[in-house]
N, C-alpha and C positions, 0 to 999 in steps of 0.2 A: 832276105831274112826279116822276119816279123818281130817287132819289138812289143812285148806284152808287159804293160805296166798296170798293175792293179793299185788303185787308190781307194782307201777306205772311205766310208760315208763321212766319218768325222773330219777327214782331211778335206773332202769336198766342201763341207760346211765351213771350215776355216778359210779355205781359199775364196769361196763366195762371199763370206763375211768381210774379208779384207778388201776385195774388189768393190763391194757395195758400201763400205763404211763412209767414203766421201759423200755419198748421197744423203747421209744423215746431217751433214753440215750445210745443205742447201737452205738458203733463206729467201730466195726470190721465187715467187710463184710462177714467173715466166720460165725459169729453169725447170721447176717441178713439172709444169705443164708440158714442156717440150720433152722432158725425160719420160713422162707418162705416155705421150703420143708415140714416141719411138719404141717404148716398151710394148705398147699395144700392137704396133706394126710388126715387131719381131715375134710377138706371141701369135699373131695370125699366120705369119710365115711358117713358124714351127708347127702349128696345128695343121696347116695345109700339107706340109711335108709328111707328117705322121699319117694323116688320112690317106694321102696318095700311096704311101708305102703299104699301109694296111690293105688297100684295095688291090695292090699288086700281088699280095699274098692271100687273096680271097680263096683260092683253091686249097690252101693248107688249113683253113679254119675248121675247127671242130664244133659244128653247130649244136650238137647235143650237150656240149659242155658250157654253152653260153647261158648265163643266169641273168634274167631281166628282173631284178628286184632292188629295192632301196633299203638299206639298213637304217632304220629310223633313229638309231643311237649315234651313228657317225655322220649321216648326211647333213644335219644342221650345222655341225662343226665345220665341215668342209665348205658348205655354202657360205657360212659367215666369213671364213678366211678369204674366199674368192671375192665376195662383195666388198669387204673392207679393203683388201689389197688393191683391187683394180678399179673401184668406182668411187672411193672417197675423195679423190683429187678434184672431181668436178664440183664438189660442194664447197671447197675451200674459199674461193673468191667471194661468194655470197655470204659465207659464214663470217669472214673477216669484215665485210662491209656492214654487217648487222651487229657487230660487237660495239658495246658502249665505249670500251677502252681498247682501241686497235693496237696500242703498244703491247698489249698482253697476248697478241696473236701467236707469237713465237713460243711463248711459255705454254699456252694452251695446246699448241700443236705437239710440242715435246711430250707433255703429260698424256695426251690422248693416244698418241702412237705408242708410248711406253706401256700404257694400260692395255691397249689392244695386243701388243706383243706378249705381255704377261698372260693374258687370257688365252691366246692361241697356243702358247707353249704349255700352259697348264692343261689344256684340253686335248693336246696331241701327244702321243698317239692314243687313240681311243682304246680303252681297256674293256669294253663291253658295256653291259647294262649297268646303270647307276642306281 
């Protein structure tokens, strides 16, 4: 007997938010670095599984339906999210080291991540040309 449970997108967002909320309380760069490392490893594994699955379904692809184009209105938003989300951690140690008042690092981190989240939420989903 197959169990079919449909979970709405809103529920997935709430579940993910609750699971990831403790990450917002991290204060040690060592913990952030390890979390970032394992996130990257998991991301590579997921991508490899997706690519392998896609290649096993190669015969089912509809080549005429494939569009190779970049939407100039949505691509910069997506690229910005990826760059900020996955690469900002490598700059944190040098940024903290170059601050005049290192005790303000936590506050600076909170405000910059809050600002980035606001801009990402404001920009997504894209509504077309602006």
